[in-house]
Structure formats: C-alpha cells, structure tokens
Residue frames relative to the residue before (quaternion, step in Angstrom):
aa qw qx qy qz dx dy dz
M 1.0000 0.0000 0.0000 0.0000 0.00 0.00 0.00
D 0.0561 0.7942 -0.6040 0.0349 3.53 -1.04 0.62
R 0.3501 -0.6992 0.5856 0.2135 3.45 -1.40 0.48
S 0.1160 -0.8005 0.5878 0.0153 3.51 -1.17 0.68
S 0.2014 -0.7897 0.5681 0.1142 3.62 -1.06 0.57
D 0.4902 0.6999 -0.4147 0.3127 3.58 1.16 0.48
R 0.5880 0.5463 -0.3901 0.4513 3.61 1.20 0.39
L 0.3564 -0.7527 0.5237 0.1790 3.51 -1.18 0.63
D 0.1882 -0.7377 0.6359 0.1266 3.55 -1.17 0.65
G 0.7840 -0.1152 0.0344 0.6090 3.55 -0.05 1.30
D 0.7774 -0.2923 0.2430 0.5011 3.57 -0.84 -1.06
R 0.6861 0.4726 -0.3214 0.4501 3.61 1.19 -0.04
E 0.4930 -0.6425 0.4870 0.3271 3.53 -1.05 0.58
V 0.4324 -0.7044 0.5009 0.2567 3.55 -0.94 0.93
A 0.4893 -0.6616 0.4894 0.2887 3.54 -0.94 0.89
E 0.6327 -0.5597 0.3760 0.3809 3.56 -1.10 0.69
A 0.6534 0.5304 -0.3068 0.4446 3.60 1.02 -0.81
D 0.6845 0.5027 -0.2832 0.4457 3.62 1.18 -0.36
V 0.7416 0.3384 -0.2123 0.5389 3.64 1.19 -0.05
A 0.0466 0.7777 -0.6244 0.0553 3.52 -1.19 0.64
S 0.0854 -0.7641 0.6316 0.0999 3.54 -1.29 0.27
A 0.0527 -0.7909 0.6095 0.0171 3.54 -1.26 0.51
F 0.2931 -0.7310 0.5955 0.1588 3.53 -1.21 0.68
A 0.0145 -0.7716 0.6350 0.0337 3.55 -1.10 0.64
P 0.4081 -0.7566 0.4632 0.2155 3.58 -0.78 0.99
A 0.6045 -0.4997 0.4723 0.4023 3.48 -1.36 0.22
S 0.1340 -0.7830 0.6024 0.0781 3.54 -1.31 0.19
I 0.3276 -0.7063 0.5918 0.2087 3.52 -1.34 0.33
G 0.2483 -0.7874 0.5551 0.1011 3.52 -0.54 1.26
N 0.7955 0.2967 -0.2720 0.4530 3.54 -1.31 0.61
V 0.0505 -0.8044 0.5844 0.0941 3.61 0.89 -0.91
A 0.6793 -0.5063 0.2339 0.4770 3.56 1.00 0.98
V 0.8572 0.2234 -0.0839 0.4563 3.59 0.39 -1.16
G 0.7443 0.4179 -0.2269 0.4689 3.60 1.21 -0.07
Y 0.1003 -0.8516 0.5127 0.0429 3.57 0.76 1.10
D 0.8678 0.0254 -0.0758 0.4904 3.50 -0.87 1.20
A 0.7314 0.4310 -0.2296 0.4760 3.62 1.21 -0.08
L 0.7710 0.3099 -0.1516 0.5353 3.61 0.98 -0.87
G 0.1192 0.7946 -0.5894 0.0838 3.57 -0.96 0.83
C 0.1287 -0.7803 0.6047 0.0948 3.54 -1.21 0.50
V 0.5467 -0.6225 0.4575 0.3229 3.53 -1.15 0.71
F 0.1049 -0.7531 0.6450 0.0769 3.55 -1.25 0.58
P 0.1018 -0.8906 0.4416 0.0397 3.58 0.41 1.26
A 0.4183 0.7183 -0.4786 0.2828 3.63 1.18 0.14
V 0.7828 0.0706 -0.0425 0.6168 3.59 1.17 -0.59
G 0.0879 0.7988 -0.5921 0.0603 3.56 -1.28 0.27
D 0.5012 -0.6281 0.5113 0.3048 3.50 -1.42 -0.08
R 0.1403 -0.7574 0.6280 0.1114 3.55 -1.21 0.54
V 0.1261 -0.7807 0.6110 0.0363 3.54 -1.04 0.90
H 0.1762 -0.7457 0.6367 0.0870 3.54 -0.99 1.00
I 0.0509 -0.8083 0.5862 -0.0192 3.59 -0.84 0.98
R 0.0162 -0.7568 0.6500 0.0672 3.52 -1.21 0.58
R 0.5288 -0.6324 0.4694 0.3165 3.50 -1.17 0.64
T 0.1542 -0.7667 0.6143 0.1051 3.53 -1.09 0.71
H 0.6445 -0.5943 0.3535 0.3263 3.54 -1.24 0.43
T 0.7466 0.3194 -0.2029 0.5472 3.60 1.22 -0.33
P 0.5273 -0.6676 0.4269 0.3066 3.61 -1.03 0.72
T 0.4151 0.6556 -0.5159 0.3630 3.54 0.46 1.29
V 0.2968 -0.7267 0.5876 0.1965 3.51 -1.34 0.17
R 0.0763 0.7912 -0.6051 0.0457 3.59 -0.90 0.85
I 0.3332 -0.7168 0.5809 0.1941 3.50 -1.22 0.68
E 0.2492 -0.8128 0.5172 0.0985 3.55 -0.61 1.20
S 0.7993 -0.0886 0.0508 0.5922 3.59 1.10 -0.59
I 0.1079 -0.7371 0.6620 0.0826 3.50 -1.29 0.56
T 0.0359 0.8069 -0.5839 0.0818 3.57 -0.67 1.16
G 0.5542 0.6239 -0.4387 0.3334 3.59 -1.25 0.15
V 0.8080 -0.2949 0.2154 0.4624 3.50 -1.23 -0.59
V 0.7476 0.1938 -0.1422 0.6191 3.60 1.31 -0.23
T 0.0315 -0.8208 0.5703 -0.0013 3.57 -0.82 0.97
D 0.6804 0.5024 -0.2931 0.4458 3.62 1.14 -0.52
L 0.2921 0.7537 -0.5192 0.2777 3.53 0.67 1.20
P 0.6438 -0.5358 0.3550 0.4154 3.66 -1.09 0.48
R 0.3107 -0.7327 0.5759 0.1871 3.56 -1.06 0.79
D 0.5302 0.6043 -0.4114 0.4295 3.55 1.26 -0.30
P 0.4383 -0.7364 0.4470 0.2566 3.66 -0.54 1.12
V 0.6015 0.5492 -0.3710 0.4460 3.59 1.16 -0.44
K 0.7601 0.3959 -0.1887 0.4795 3.58 1.08 -0.70
N 0.6264 0.5215 -0.3457 0.4649 3.63 1.23 -0.05
T 0.5128 -0.6809 0.4296 0.2980 3.56 -0.87 0.95
A 0.6433 0.5521 -0.3260 0.4185 3.59 1.09 -0.64
T 0.7832 0.4030 -0.1565 0.4470 3.53 1.06 -0.81
K 0.5168 0.6674 -0.4246 0.3275 3.61 1.15 -0.50
G 0.6741 0.5021 -0.2928 0.4558 3.56 0.97 -0.84
L 0.6301 0.5374 -0.3378 0.4473 3.55 1.11 -0.67
L 0.5987 0.5352 -0.3628 0.4729 3.58 1.07 -0.63
R 0.6592 0.4847 -0.3191 0.4781 3.61 0.93 -0.82
L 0.6202 0.5493 -0.3384 0.4463 3.58 1.04 -0.75
I 0.6605 0.4993 -0.3097 0.4674 3.62 0.87 -0.89
D 0.6811 0.5018 -0.2884 0.4485 3.54 0.92 -0.96
E 0.7302 0.4463 -0.2598 0.4474 3.60 0.72 -1.01
R 0.7364 0.3995 -0.2236 0.4981 3.58 1.01 -0.79
E 0.3218 -0.7764 0.4789 0.2537 3.57 1.35 -0.08
L 0.1199 0.8325 -0.5274 0.1200 3.53 0.88 1.00
S 0.3962 -0.7124 0.5317 0.2298 3.57 -1.11 0.68
F 0.7276 0.3375 -0.2138 0.5577 3.59 1.24 -0.08
G 0.3094 -0.7430 0.5664 0.1775 3.53 -1.31 0.26
F 0.4473 -0.6872 0.5166 0.2466 3.55 -1.33 -0.31
A 0.1399 -0.7408 0.6494 0.0996 3.53 -1.20 0.68
L 0.1837 -0.8452 0.5013 0.0252 3.52 -0.70 1.11
A 0.0909 -0.6985 0.7026 0.1014 3.53 -1.35 0.54
I 0.1595 -0.8144 0.5575 0.0221 3.52 -0.59 1.26
E 0.1201 -0.7648 0.6304 0.0569 3.56 -0.88 1.03
K 0.1812 -0.8170 0.5428 0.0712 3.61 -0.35 1.23
G 0.0612 -0.7962 0.6016 0.0201 3.53 -0.78 1.09
V 0.6599 0.4770 -0.2968 0.4990 3.54 1.31 -0.24
P 0.4537 -0.7036 0.4659 0.2864 3.63 -0.63 1.01
L 0.5256 -0.6282 0.4818 0.3114 3.60 -1.14 0.64
G 0.8513 0.1313 -0.0966 0.4988 3.60 -1.06 0.76
S 0.4517 0.7301 -0.4164 0.2992 3.59 1.13 0.60
G 0.4581 -0.6677 0.4571 0.3679 3.57 1.24 -0.36
M 0.5769 0.6167 -0.3506 0.4050 3.59 1.27 0.26
G 0.5904 -0.6328 0.3506 0.3580 3.57 1.18 0.47
G 0.2070 0.8269 -0.5040 0.1391 3.56 1.05 0.64
S 0.6436 0.5097 -0.3363 0.4615 3.60 0.99 -0.73
A 0.6568 0.5029 -0.3143 0.4658 3.56 1.01 -0.78
A 0.6339 0.5434 -0.3374 0.4347 3.58 1.00 -0.81
S 0.6508 0.5012 -0.3176 0.4737 3.58 0.95 -0.84
A 0.6797 0.4897 -0.3056 0.4526 3.57 0.87 -0.92
V 0.6743 0.4837 -0.3124 0.4624 3.59 0.91 -0.81
A 0.6542 0.5085 -0.3309 0.4516 3.58 0.86 -0.82
A 0.6419 0.5340 -0.3183 0.4489 3.59 0.99 -0.83
I 0.7187 0.4347 -0.2718 0.4698 3.58 0.78 -0.98
R 0.6091 0.5370 -0.3593 0.4599 3.63 1.06 -0.54
A 0.6636 0.4783 -0.3061 0.4869 3.56 0.98 -0.83
A 0.6722 0.4921 -0.3186 0.4523 3.63 0.85 -0.90
S 0.6046 0.5817 -0.3675 0.4013 3.57 1.00 -0.67
Q 0.6195 0.5605 -0.3298 0.4397 3.55 1.12 -0.71
L 0.7059 0.4673 -0.2549 0.4673 3.59 1.15 -0.55
L 0.5259 0.6098 -0.4174 0.4211 3.60 1.27 0.05
D 0.6113 -0.5413 0.4277 0.3877 3.58 -1.19 0.43
V 0.7581 0.0954 -0.0615 0.6422 3.53 1.12 -0.78
P 0.3814 -0.7470 0.4843 0.2491 3.62 -0.40 1.16
L 0.5659 -0.6222 0.4423 0.3113 3.54 -1.22 0.61
A 0.4586 -0.6190 0.5493 0.3238 3.56 -1.16 0.55
P 0.6568 -0.5311 0.3411 0.4125 3.65 -1.11 0.51
D 0.6651 0.5017 -0.3354 0.4398 3.61 0.88 -0.75
A 0.6236 0.5159 -0.3392 0.4795 3.58 1.10 -0.57
M 0.6285 0.5117 -0.3325 0.4822 3.58 1.02 -0.74
F 0.5996 0.5642 -0.3616 0.4375 3.57 1.01 -0.70
R 0.6852 0.5014 -0.2984 0.4361 3.58 0.82 -0.97
Y 0.6787 0.4633 -0.3090 0.4789 3.58 0.94 -0.75
A 0.6414 0.5273 -0.3269 0.4514 3.60 0.96 -0.77
L 0.5953 0.5968 -0.3394 0.4173 3.52 1.11 -0.71
Q 0.5973 0.5594 -0.3639 0.4449 3.59 1.13 -0.61
G 0.6434 0.5158 -0.3202 0.4663 3.58 1.05 -0.67
E 0.6209 0.5465 -0.3290 0.4556 3.55 1.02 -0.80
A 0.6508 0.5322 -0.3135 0.4416 3.58 1.01 -0.80
V 0.5631 0.5854 -0.3914 0.4325 3.60 1.16 -0.53
A 0.7242 0.4482 -0.2591 0.4555 3.59 0.90 -0.85
S 0.8037 0.3436 -0.1503 0.4619 3.54 0.80 -1.01
G 0.4097 -0.7165 0.4635 0.3225 3.53 1.16 -0.56
A 0.7408 0.2999 -0.1864 0.5715 3.52 1.34 0.14
L 0.4345 -0.6652 0.5407 0.2762 3.58 -1.24 0.50
H 0.2599 0.7306 -0.5971 0.2053 3.56 -0.59 1.18
G 0.3585 -0.8050 0.4530 0.1350 3.54 -0.85 1.00
D 0.4341 0.7511 -0.4416 0.2290 3.61 1.18 -0.02
N 0.6943 0.3810 -0.2912 0.5367 3.63 1.22 -0.18
V 0.6366 0.5411 -0.3275 0.4413 3.59 0.94 -0.87
A 0.6671 0.5354 -0.3173 0.4094 3.60 0.80 -1.00
P 0.7275 0.4056 -0.2841 0.4749 3.69 0.66 -0.90
S 0.6261 0.5362 -0.3569 0.4394 3.60 1.04 -0.66
L 0.7005 0.4616 -0.2475 0.4848 3.59 1.13 -0.77
Y 0.8085 0.3150 -0.1392 0.4773 3.53 0.74 -1.12
G 0.4228 -0.7006 0.4654 0.3372 3.55 1.19 -0.57
G 0.7674 0.3962 -0.2605 0.4315 3.56 -1.34 0.14
L 0.6167 -0.4727 0.4595 0.4302 3.52 -1.30 -0.71
V 0.0488 0.8297 -0.5493 0.0866 3.59 -0.58 1.08
L 0.2560 -0.7319 0.6146 0.1451 3.48 -1.21 0.72
T 0.1975 -0.7466 0.6234 0.1227 3.58 -0.77 1.01
R 0.1986 -0.8283 0.5160 0.0912 3.57 0.01 1.34
A 0.7962 -0.0600 0.0746 0.5974 3.58 1.05 -0.76
L 0.3817 -0.7197 0.5378 0.2171 3.55 -1.21 0.59
D 0.8082 0.0985 -0.0171 0.5804 3.60 1.05 -0.68
P 0.4032 -0.4052 -0.7546 0.3222 1.50 -0.45 2.48
L 0.6292 -0.5808 0.3817 0.3479 3.52 -1.18 0.65
D 0.0401 0.7850 -0.6124 0.0851 3.55 -0.82 1.05
V 0.0716 0.8056 -0.5786 0.1059 3.57 -0.19 1.31
V 0.1342 -0.8246 0.5496 0.0043 3.56 -0.62 1.17
P 0.3007 -0.7471 0.5600 0.1948 3.59 -0.68 1.07
I 0.1961 -0.7619 0.6111 0.0878 3.54 -1.07 0.87
P 0.4265 -0.7055 0.4908 0.2818 3.63 -0.79 0.90
I 0.2779 -0.7413 0.5890 0.1624 3.55 -1.13 0.71
P 0.4867 -0.6833 0.4495 0.3067 3.61 -0.66 1.01
E 0.5894 -0.5896 0.4154 0.3639 3.58 -1.09 0.71
R 0.8507 0.2162 -0.2050 0.4330 3.45 -1.36 0.73
I 0.3998 0.6821 -0.5012 0.3518 3.56 1.23 0.41
R 0.0648 -0.7697 0.6348 0.0220 3.53 -0.94 0.97
C 0.2408 -0.7680 0.5761 0.1428 3.54 -1.13 0.64
V 0.1890 -0.7431 0.6359 0.0883 3.53 -0.97 1.02
L 0.0021 -0.7720 0.6356 0.0024 3.53 -1.02 0.87
V 0.0718 -0.7852 0.6150 -0.0131 3.54 -0.85 1.05
R 0.1207 -0.8122 0.5702 0.0243 3.55 -0.73 1.16
P 0.2876 -0.7413 0.5769 0.1870 3.58 -0.61 1.07
H 0.5354 -0.6527 0.4456 0.2980 3.53 -1.11 0.70
M 0.5228 0.5353 -0.4826 0.4552 3.53 0.34 1.36
A 0.2994 -0.7520 0.5582 0.1823 3.56 -1.25 0.21
I 0.1071 -0.7471 0.6502 0.0871 3.54 -1.22 0.63
E 0.3804 -0.7338 0.5235 0.2067 3.52 -0.71 1.12
T 0.5390 -0.6782 0.3886 0.3138 3.58 -0.72 1.04
R 0.6596 0.5099 -0.3295 0.4431 3.54 0.86 -0.83
A 0.6365 0.5320 -0.3177 0.4593 3.56 1.05 -0.76
A 0.6568 0.5050 -0.3039 0.4704 3.56 1.02 -0.82
R 0.6506 0.5039 -0.3314 0.4615 3.57 1.07 -0.65
R 0.6174 0.5907 -0.3346 0.3974 3.54 1.10 -0.63
V 0.6727 0.4949 -0.3064 0.4569 3.60 1.09 -0.60
V 0.5819 0.5511 -0.3912 0.4523 3.63 1.24 -0.10
P 0.4032 -0.7469 0.4643 0.2530 3.61 -0.60 1.04
D 0.5616 -0.6209 0.4429 0.3207 3.53 -1.18 0.60
A 0.7866 0.1671 -0.0859 0.5881 3.58 1.18 -0.56
V 0.0834 -0.7842 0.6142 0.0297 3.55 -1.07 0.80
P 0.6273 -0.5512 0.3723 0.4051 3.62 -1.12 0.49
L 0.6378 -0.5532 0.3845 0.3732 3.55 -1.15 0.70
G 0.6398 0.5507 -0.3185 0.4313 3.57 0.93 -0.86
T 0.6417 0.5119 -0.3178 0.4746 3.55 1.03 -0.78
T 0.6353 0.5322 -0.3143 0.4630 3.56 1.00 -0.85
V 0.6574 0.5023 -0.3142 0.4657 3.59 0.93 -0.86
Q 0.6707 0.4930 -0.3047 0.4628 3.60 0.91 -0.88
H 0.6251 0.5396 -0.3278 0.4589 3.55 1.05 -0.80
S 0.6593 0.5047 -0.3018 0.4685 3.57 0.93 -0.94
A 0.6517 0.5185 -0.3132 0.4564 3.55 0.99 -0.85
N 0.6605 0.5000 -0.3157 0.4627 3.60 0.96 -0.82
L 0.6514 0.5084 -0.3282 0.4577 3.58 0.95 -0.81
A 0.6602 0.4985 -0.3056 0.4714 3.58 0.95 -0.87
G 0.6578 0.5043 -0.3119 0.4645 3.56 0.96 -0.84
F 0.6376 0.5350 -0.3270 0.4477 3.58 0.95 -0.80
I 0.6966 0.4576 -0.2741 0.4798 3.54 0.87 -0.99
A 0.6196 0.5231 -0.3459 0.4720 3.62 0.99 -0.72
G 0.6454 0.5278 -0.3100 0.4570 3.58 1.00 -0.84
C 0.6354 0.5154 -0.3273 0.4727 3.58 1.06 -0.74
F 0.6782 0.4958 -0.2909 0.4578 3.56 0.89 -0.87
Q 0.7404 0.4044 -0.2180 0.4906 3.58 1.00 -0.84
G 0.3857 -0.7095 0.4949 0.3207 3.58 1.23 -0.33
D 0.4043 0.7128 -0.4614 0.3399 3.57 1.18 0.65
L 0.2411 -0.8243 0.4969 0.1245 3.55 -0.05 1.31
D 0.6207 0.5363 -0.3460 0.4554 3.59 1.10 -0.66
L 0.6415 0.5001 -0.3343 0.4761 3.60 0.99 -0.73
I 0.6087 0.5331 -0.3532 0.4695 3.61 1.02 -0.75
R 0.6581 0.5283 -0.3033 0.4425 3.55 0.91 -0.97
R 0.6880 0.4796 -0.2839 0.4648 3.60 0.88 -0.96
S 0.7141 0.4585 -0.2527 0.4647 3.59 1.08 -0.71
F 0.5732 0.6401 -0.3569 0.3666 3.59 1.22 -0.49
D 0.4707 0.6640 -0.4293 0.3916 3.60 0.62 1.11
D 0.1988 -0.7923 0.5707 0.0840 3.59 -0.43 1.22
V 0.0612 -0.8177 0.5724 0.0030 3.59 -0.29 1.25
L 0.6249 0.6015 -0.3058 0.3927 3.56 1.30 -0.33
V 0.8300 0.2037 -0.0462 0.5171 3.56 0.73 -1.16
E 0.6131 0.6087 -0.3444 0.3674 3.54 0.88 -0.97
P 0.6493 0.5282 -0.3447 0.4249 3.71 0.80 -0.82
H 0.7225 0.4433 -0.2461 0.4700 3.61 1.10 -0.65
R 0.7185 0.4224 -0.2408 0.4974 3.60 1.25 -0.36
A 0.4964 0.7081 -0.4180 0.2784 3.55 1.18 -0.50
H 0.6645 0.5237 -0.3167 0.4287 3.61 0.99 -0.76
L 0.5746 0.5962 -0.3836 0.4089 3.61 1.21 -0.23
I 0.7285 0.4035 -0.1940 0.5186 3.61 1.23 -0.51
P 0.3805 -0.7314 0.5169 0.2305 3.62 -0.48 1.13
G 0.8406 0.1779 -0.1445 0.4908 3.56 -0.90 0.95
F 0.2987 0.7985 -0.4986 0.1567 3.60 1.21 0.09
R 0.7200 0.4610 -0.2947 0.4268 3.62 0.60 -1.03
S 0.6663 0.4917 -0.3230 0.4582 3.58 0.98 -0.75
V 0.6340 0.5105 -0.3364 0.4736 3.61 1.05 -0.68
Q 0.6455 0.5139 -0.3267 0.4609 3.59 0.91 -0.82
A 0.6715 0.4977 -0.2984 0.4608 3.56 0.93 -0.92
A 0.6282 0.5446 -0.3240 0.4514 3.56 1.06 -0.77
A 0.6349 0.5323 -0.3144 0.4633 3.57 1.01 -0.87
R 0.6894 0.4768 -0.2899 0.4620 3.55 0.83 -0.98
S 0.6415 0.5320 -0.3189 0.4514 3.60 1.01 -0.84
A 0.6883 0.4708 -0.2696 0.4816 3.57 1.11 -0.73
G 0.6886 -0.5289 0.2692 0.4166 3.62 1.24 0.10
A 0.3960 0.7193 -0.4906 0.2915 3.60 1.18 0.17
L 0.5111 -0.6175 0.4991 0.3293 3.53 -1.17 0.66
G 0.7689 -0.1798 0.1418 0.5969 3.54 1.15 -0.68
C 0.1097 -0.7789 0.6155 0.0494 3.56 -1.24 0.48
S 0.1488 0.7832 -0.5910 0.1232 3.55 -0.90 0.89
I 0.6946 -0.4591 0.3712 0.4111 3.52 -1.41 -0.14
A 0.3619 -0.7170 0.5587 0.2067 3.56 -0.94 0.95
G 0.8194 -0.0945 0.0276 0.5647 3.60 -0.44 1.16
A 0.8138 -0.2163 0.1840 0.5070 3.53 -0.86 -1.00
G 0.5271 -0.6256 0.4081 0.4052 3.58 1.32 -0.09
P 0.5837 0.0342 -0.7498 -0.3096 1.51 -2.50 -0.06
S 0.4229 0.7019 -0.4819 0.3102 3.60 1.23 0.04
L 0.2051 -0.7422 0.6237 0.1340 3.52 -1.24 0.63
F 0.1359 -0.7939 0.5884 0.0717 3.54 -1.04 0.70
A 0.1148 -0.7837 0.6065 0.0686 3.54 -1.24 0.46
W 0.2884 -0.7142 0.6033 0.2068 3.56 -1.08 0.68
C 0.0534 -0.8007 0.5961 -0.0269 3.55 -0.96 0.95
H 0.3582 -0.7106 0.5610 0.2281 3.55 -1.17 0.55
G 0.8403 0.0883 -0.1128 0.5229 3.57 -0.40 1.27
P 0.6092 -0.6134 0.3765 0.3330 3.57 -1.14 0.70
D 0.6273 0.5449 -0.3598 0.4245 3.60 1.00 -0.71
T 0.6530 0.4888 -0.3097 0.4887 3.57 0.94 -0.83
A 0.6329 0.5388 -0.3315 0.4465 3.58 0.97 -0.82
D 0.6466 0.5110 -0.3291 0.4609 3.59 0.94 -0.80
R 0.6526 0.4999 -0.3174 0.4726 3.63 0.95 -0.80
V 0.6646 0.5115 -0.3040 0.4521 3.56 0.95 -0.90
Q 0.6423 0.5171 -0.3332 0.4573 3.58 0.92 -0.84
A 0.6689 0.4959 -0.3127 0.4570 3.59 0.86 -0.90
A 0.6620 0.5147 -0.3122 0.4466 3.56 0.96 -0.82
M 0.6612 0.5025 -0.3091 0.4635 3.60 0.99 -0.82
V 0.6360 0.5197 -0.3277 0.4669 3.56 0.95 -0.84
E 0.6775 0.4908 -0.3043 0.4556 3.59 0.87 -0.90
A 0.6537 0.5122 -0.3209 0.4553 3.59 1.00 -0.78
F 0.6309 0.5111 -0.3274 0.4832 3.56 1.05 -0.67
A 0.6368 0.5298 -0.3184 0.4609 3.55 1.02 -0.83
N 0.6405 0.5186 -0.3159 0.4701 3.57 1.03 -0.76
A 0.6738 0.4438 -0.2829 0.5186 3.58 1.24 -0.47
G 0.5910 -0.6207 0.3506 0.3776 3.58 1.23 0.21
M 0.5807 0.6106 -0.3508 0.4086 3.57 1.25 0.33
E 0.2912 -0.7121 0.6088 0.1937 3.59 -0.89 0.88
T 0.1223 -0.8303 0.5435 0.0153 3.57 -0.97 0.77
D 0.2494 -0.6475 0.6753 0.2498 3.46 -1.53 0.08
A 0.0721 -0.8178 0.5707 0.0191 3.58 -1.05 0.65
W 0.0241 -0.7801 0.6251 -0.0014 3.54 -1.15 0.75
T 0.1104 -0.7527 0.6411 0.1018 3.50 -1.31 0.42
T 0.0880 0.8109 -0.5687 0.1064 3.57 -0.82 0.93
G 0.4889 -0.5869 0.5307 0.3672 3.55 -1.32 0.22
L 0.4010 -0.7430 0.5041 0.1818 3.54 -1.28 0.42
G 0.5802 0.6504 -0.3541 0.3390 3.54 1.26 -0.18
E 0.4513 0.7131 -0.4405 0.3063 3.54 1.29 -0.09
T 0.2415 -0.7422 0.6077 0.1470 3.54 -1.10 0.82
V 0.4200 -0.7093 0.5070 0.2518 3.56 -0.79 1.01
S 0.1167 -0.8016 0.5829 0.0644 3.62 -0.84 0.90
C-alpha cells in the first residue's frame, strides 16, 4: 500500500493525507476441496485502487483501466465500491471517496477479480480514516463487494486476497478465519483459457443437495488436504486433492477440462482442479521444475482443445502487506 499526492481535486492539489492506493492480489477459491470455504492467494496478478477523499459522503468511480474496463460505474453495482457505501453508512462518515480502478485480474476468469477489487478498495479507504480499520473489519466490508458478483456471501476469495497465504473461512458470523501452512517449495500453476464464466451461472449448476456419501468423501478430502498441509505430507495432499462435490457439475463448462487435468497430473502435479468458478484451472506442484513441466503440459492440452491461454506460476507463501 502506498500514498500519493499526484492527483488533483478540481484546481487544488490534493493533500497527501487525502489520497491513498492499495494493491490486492488474485486468489483461487475452493482450492478444489473447500467449496466456499478454502482459498489461497495468487500474487502473480491483482487489482490496484487509487482513492481520494471527497467533501461529501458519497462514492463515485472516476476511471476503470487495465484488462477490464466495461464494469458498472454505479457504486451499488461495482464490487470495489459496494463495501465503501456500507462503510460510509455504518461509520457515519462526513466525507466520501472517489476511485480510480486498475484491473489486473481478467473478468469471469475464476481468479477472484471481484474480491481483489473489493479488498484493494477497502484497504486504500482504510488509510484515509482517522482510525484505520482492523483486518477483520476490512474483511466484512470487502465481503459486500464479493456478494455483488456472486450473489452470495462467501469468503474463499476475500480472505486470501486480504490476509495472504492459504486460509480457511470457517464461519462468517462470528468471523473465524484460520490460516493453513503451505508446505515448502509448493508452486501453483494457473492457466486461463480465453473465455469467461459468469460466477452466478457457475453457481447455478451446483445442486442444492448431494448424496450423503459424496458429502462424507468431500469432508474426508478436505480434512486430508488440510492435515497434509500441516504435516508437510505431499502424498496425503495428492491423495486428498479431489473435488467430488463441485467439479463434476462444472467440468462441462470448460473445453478440454479432463484432458488438461490429466496432463497436469501426468506431468507431476499434486492435483489440478477448477480455480473458483472457472474457467481457469490451477495445479499445485512441488518445486519449480515440476511446475514448469505442468504449466507446459496444461497449455498444450488446452491448445489441443482449441483454446488459447494465459499462464502463470507463482509461490503461495507470500503475505499481503
């Protein structure tokens, strides 16, 4: 986060204390086995929001630049600003905010773009308050922005974008966010096919009820995955890295999904699944050499399915500051 004084308010220069900016990284929701609860940061890309204080308690968006520009300018409908409206109302602020949004996360990519905008906005706005917000308070306001995109309150993207690392949002009320250790040398590959899946549409294909046996297996996989992370047991992570709850219902939305997943596993990935609502796929790998092989294999498999892609590889242990 940083403050800047290079923007103008009308004809007068804005004081340094009246402007701020913050970056928030992309994230991977669900992490295969933790639907709506488990998420990990993906710091290779993200959103940045510049904010300045205004004299009236309103919120307005002055510009949207970057990889996405055709987003709502109505602050009630934009993920970056919905939480700021709640902040002004609840804290009875006498001032408001004007925003410039720089989008680094593609729209409908499954990379937590709505959460990144919401987190960056509230982190920047917090710097302009007389008393900055605690992280848990920022979480609650950012969550309002996430709900604009998905139609539901879930913290699996907001939490890693705000806190960093791998985190389990056990409950929202009262808030209970649990950091999970990531074994050393884990690298994450993410490959985004050039298509978009709207989050609400992806949520609609998930059934409201599933067989008891599926629920039991899902719980076992989540528990095994988390235990493997705490113990540094890569084989346990590999055995548990299987989404039996959501992936079977969303796989058909992504061309070449099964072949890309198989290619990642054959190249040495611990596991491969859908990033958030998709269409991006991600894979956990042990060590950079394996990650390089997995990325190449996933890109090639998508190409064989007729899909152009963007691809990144990054570590996951970074803490957002």
